[in-house]
C-alpha positions in Angstrom: 74.7 362.0 146.7 76.6 360.0 149.2 77.8 356.5 148.1 75.9 354.3 150.4 72.8 355.6 149.5 73.1 354.2 145.8 72.5 350.8 146.6 69.5 351.5 148.4 68.4 353.8 145.4 69.0 350.8 143.1 67.1 348.4 145.0 64.0 350.8 145.2 64.1 351.2 141.4 64.1 347.6 140.9 61.3 347.0 143.2 59.4 349.9 141.6 59.9 348.0 138.2 58.6 344.9 139.7 55.7 346.8 140.8 55.1 348.1 137.7 55.3 344.8 135.8 52.8 343.7 138.5 50.4 346.4 137.4 51.0 345.9 133.9 49.7 341.9 134.4 46.7 343.5 136.4 47.4 342.0 139.9 44.9 342.8 142.3 47.5 344.0 144.9 50.8 344.8 142.8 52.7 345.8 146.0 52.2 342.9 148.0 52.6 340.5 144.9 55.9 342.1 144.2 57.1 342.1 147.9 56.0 338.5 147.8 58.0 337.7 145.3 61.3 339.3 146.7 60.7 337.6 150.0 60.0 334.0 148.5 63.5 334.5 146.6 65.5 335.7 149.7 63.9 333.0 151.9 64.7 330.4 149.0 68.1 331.4 148.8 68.5 331.5 152.6 67.0 327.7 153.1 69.6 326.7 150.2 72.4 328.0 152.3 71.0 326.7 155.6 70.3 323.1 154.4 73.8 323.3 152.5 75.4 321.3 155.3 73.1 318.6 155.0 72.9 318.5 151.2 76.4 319.5 150.3 75.0 322.2 147.8 75.3 326.1 148.9 75.4 329.3 147.0 77.8 332.1 147.9 75.9 335.3 149.3 77.4 337.7 146.7 75.5 340.9 145.7 74.7 339.3 142.4 73.0 336.3 144.1 71.1 338.3 146.4 70.1 340.5 143.6 69.0 337.6 141.3 67.1 335.8 144.2 65.3 339.1 145.0 64.4 340.1 141.6 63.8 336.8 139.9 62.3 334.9 143.0 62.3 331.2 143.4 63.0 330.7 139.8 66.2 332.6 140.1 67.2 330.6 143.0 66.5 327.7 140.7 68.9 329.0 138.0 71.7 329.8 140.4 71.6 326.3 141.6 71.5 325.2 138.0 74.4 327.0 136.9 76.3 326.3 139.9 75.8 322.6 139.1 76.5 323.1 135.6 79.5 325.3 135.7 81.1 323.9 139.0 81.7 327.0 140.9 
């Protein structure tokens, strides 16, 4: 398997798990809910970094931060901000 395909397969697997969770909680449109959660998390991460020039708060764009924001959504970005504040990274 080509190495450049591995991150895409991991992302697809995580998205599949998010869809399965939405099916388990009996969401009416599980794929749309999972995709919406991912989009909200990534947009929140983008908003934090865009407004960082004004607020002085920014998060580094690393694979971990993008993964947490995409998987956990808005609570994940909030957790990243809290960890940034507490740990002073």
